[in-house]
C-alpha positions in Angstrom: 178.9 159.9 97.2 182.0 158.7 99.0 181.4 155.1 98.0 181.0 155.9 94.3 184.2 158.0 94.4 186.2 155.1 96.0 184.9 152.6 93.3 185.9 155.0 90.5 189.4 155.5 91.9 189.9 151.6 92.3 188.8 151.1 88.6 191.4 153.5 87.5 194.3 152.0 89.5 193.4 148.7 87.5 192.9 150.2 84.1 196.0 152.3 84.3 198.2 149.5 85.1 196.8 146.9 82.7 196.5 149.5 79.8 200.2 149.5 79.3 201.2 147.8 75.9 203.9 145.3 75.2 206.5 143.4 77.3 208.6 146.5 78.0 205.5 148.1 79.7 205.8 145.4 82.7 209.4 143.9 82.3 212.7 145.4 82.5 214.3 144.5 79.2 217.6 146.4 79.8 220.6 145.1 81.8 220.1 145.3 85.6 223.7 145.7 87.0 225.4 142.7 85.3 222.4 140.8 84.8 221.2 140.6 81.1 217.7 139.6 79.9 218.0 136.2 78.1 217.1 136.4 74.6 216.1 132.9 74.1 217.1 130.2 71.3 215.4 128.9 68.4 214.1 125.4 68.6 212.3 124.1 65.3 211.0 127.7 64.5 210.1 128.5 67.9 211.9 131.0 70.3 212.4 129.3 73.6 213.2 131.3 76.9 212.8 134.8 75.5 210.7 137.4 77.3 207.1 136.5 76.6 203.5 137.1 77.4 200.8 134.3 77.9 197.1 134.3 78.8 196.6 132.3 81.8 193.9 131.3 84.5 190.4 130.3 84.0 186.8 131.5 84.2 186.3 130.3 87.8 189.0 132.3 89.5 189.5 134.8 86.7 191.9 135.0 83.9 195.1 137.1 83.8 198.0 138.0 81.6 201.5 136.6 82.6 204.7 138.4 81.5 207.9 136.5 81.9 211.6 137.0 81.6 214.9 135.3 82.5 218.2 137.0 83.5 221.7 135.6 83.3 224.9 136.7 84.5 227.6 133.9 84.8 228.0 130.3 86.1 228.7 131.6 89.5 225.4 133.4 89.9 221.7 132.1 90.2 219.3 132.6 87.1 216.4 134.7 88.3 213.2 134.3 86.7 210.6 137.1 86.8 206.7 136.6 86.3 204.3 139.5 86.4 200.6 138.7 86.5 198.1 141.3 85.5 194.7 140.5 87.3 191.3 142.1 86.6 189.8 140.1 89.3 191.6 141.3 92.7 189.2 139.7 95.4 191.5 137.1 96.6 194.9 138.3 95.4 196.3 139.2 98.9 194.9 136.0 100.3 196.4 133.8 97.5 199.8 135.5 97.5 200.0 134.4 101.3 199.1 130.9 100.4 202.3 130.5 98.5 204.1 131.0 101.8 201.9 128.6 104.0 201.5 124.8 104.2 198.4 123.5 102.4 199.5 119.9 102.1 200.6 118.5 105.5 197.6 118.1 108.0 200.1 118.6 111.0 201.0 122.1 109.7 197.9 123.0 107.5 197.7 126.8 106.9 200.6 127.5 109.0 203.5 129.6 107.7 206.3 127.8 106.0 209.4 127.8 108.2 211.5 129.3 105.6 209.2 132.2 104.7 209.5 135.7 106.1 208.6 139.3 105.2 211.7 141.2 104.4 212.4 144.8 102.9 214.9 146.7 100.9 214.8 150.3 102.2 211.1 150.7 103.0 209.9 148.3 100.3 208.5 145.2 101.7 208.0 141.8 100.1 207.6 138.1 101.0 210.6 135.8 100.8 211.1 132.2 101.0 214.4 130.3 100.8 214.0 126.7 99.9 216.5 125.3 97.4 216.9 128.8 96.3 214.7 131.7 96.7 211.3 133.3 95.9 210.3 137.0 96.3 206.8 138.1 95.9 204.5 141.1 96.3 201.5 143.0 94.8 201.4 146.4 93.1 197.7 147.1 92.9 196.3 144.3 90.4 200.0 143.1 89.6 201.3 140.1 91.1 205.3 140.1 90.9 207.2 137.0 91.6 211.1 136.5 91.3 212.5 132.9 91.8 215.8 131.3 91.3 217.2 127.9 92.1 220.1 127.1 94.2 219.9 123.6 96.0 223.5 124.1 97.5 222.5 127.6 98.9 226.0 128.9 97.9 225.0 131.5 95.1 224.5 135.1 95.9 220.8 136.3 95.9 219.8 138.2 92.8 219.0 141.2 94.9 219.9 143.8 92.1 217.0 142.3 90.1 214.7 142.2 93.0 215.6 145.8 93.9 215.0 147.0 90.3 211.5 145.4 90.2 210.6 146.8 93.6 211.4 150.3 92.2 209.6 149.6 89.0 206.5 148.3 90.8 206.6 149.4 94.6 204.6 147.1 96.7 201.1 147.9 97.8 201.0 144.5 99.5 202.5 143.4 102.0 202.3 146.7 104.1 204.0 147.4 107.3 200.8 146.0 109.1 200.9 142.5 107.3 201.9 139.7 109.6 202.5 136.1 108.9 202.3 134.8 112.3 199.6 136.9 114.0 197.5 136.6 110.9 197.3 132.9 110.8 193.9 132.5 112.3 192.2 135.1 110.2 194.0 133.6 107.1 192.7 130.0 107.8 189.2 131.3 108.3 189.5 133.3 105.0 190.8 130.2 103.3 187.8 128.1 104.3 185.5 130.9 102.9 187.6 130.8 99.8 187.3 127.2 99.3 183.5 127.5 99.5 183.4 130.4 97.1 185.6 128.6 94.5 183.1 125.6 94.8 180.3 127.8 94.2 182.0 129.5 91.1 182.5 126.0 89.6 178.7 125.4 89.9 178.2 128.8 88.3 180.4 127.9 85.3 178.8 124.4 85.1 175.3 125.8 85.0 176.2 128.3 82.3 177.5 125.5 80.1 181.1 126.5 80.4 182.5 123.4 82.3 181.9 119.9 81.9 180.2 118.2 84.8 183.1 115.7 85.4 185.7 118.5 85.6 183.6 120.8 87.7 182.6 118.3 90.3 186.2 117.0 90.5 187.2 120.4 91.6 184.4 121.1 93.7 185.0 117.9 95.7 188.7 118.8 95.9 187.7 122.2 97.4 185.2 120.8 99.6 187.6 118.1 101.0 190.2 120.9 101.8 187.5 122.8 103.5 186.7 119.8 105.8 190.5 119.2 106.6 190.6 122.7 108.0 187.3 122.4 109.8 188.3 119.0 111.3 191.7 120.3 112.5 190.9 123.7 113.8 187.4 123.1 115.1 188.2 119.7 116.6 185.7 117.6 114.6 186.0 114.1 113.6 184.9 114.3 109.7 186.4 111.2 108.3 183.0 109.8 107.3 181.9 113.3 106.0 185.0 113.4 103.7 184.1 110.0 102.4 180.6 111.1 101.6 181.9 114.2 99.8 184.2 112.0 97.7 181.2 109.7 96.6 178.6 112.4 96.2 176.8 113.2 92.9 176.3 116.7 91.7 172.9 117.2 93.6 174.4 115.9 96.8 177.4 118.3 96.4 175.2 121.3 96.0 173.4 120.4 99.2 176.8 119.9 101.0 178.0 123.3 99.8 174.9 125.1 101.2 175.3 123.3 104.5 179.0 124.2 104.8 178.2 127.9 104.0 175.6 127.8 106.7 177.9 126.2 109.2 180.9 128.7 108.4 178.5 131.6 108.8 177.6 130.4 112.4 181.0 129.3 113.4 183.6 131.7 111.8 183.8 134.0 114.9 185.0 131.0 117.1 188.6 130.7 118.2 190.5 128.0 116.3 191.7 125.2 118.3 195.4 124.4 118.6 196.9 127.8 117.3 
């Protein structure tokens, strides 16, 4: 009975939030202190830059609604851009939010926290913050992903904290929590990322088998995800996988299926081992 009750409550949380109608349900369309919502401009019959909603995502990782707005004040202040994503599939939301603040490109710092990213708070409301050529503030409210960004290459303009605080009050963070750690949680995040890369590879096969994705597009994405998996495996499990990465790059569809099963079995057998070099 307890399991059924928890599932029902979770469903209500998602439906209650995503059931709000219109831009005003998610965005703040009134002035925030001296910041005004940008109303956009006309360009050949199209309204550009105004608050809007777009359908985004794909059938592999899940589709979502994206609500966006821009706020302006004067030439001496940064222009904050707000995006609220409304997700139905929340399986990897917390994990993917952290990815925005980690290095997934450079092999030397693969999976590690970006040096500019921290967890901050206004009052008791916590959020991720990165300051590189401006600023980014992100958090989750149940199935909503809230992100506020601004550009300031010289780092001389004041942060748009009035806008950040207004959205923190409207959508109080359910993640990050007080227990969320960027540094101590790195080992678990890397292992979860390896699992995610295999999961998303499997999802591409599911979509291809259902006739929803072309073979070339599906295999390109699968190879990309499996190669990233091997990068993590080589670095943090101290293996030389150069030849294996070449084999994946040149693999056909049946071989990729075999590789995926091998990697899933390998991860199941090795995920509890300590990572090398952390």
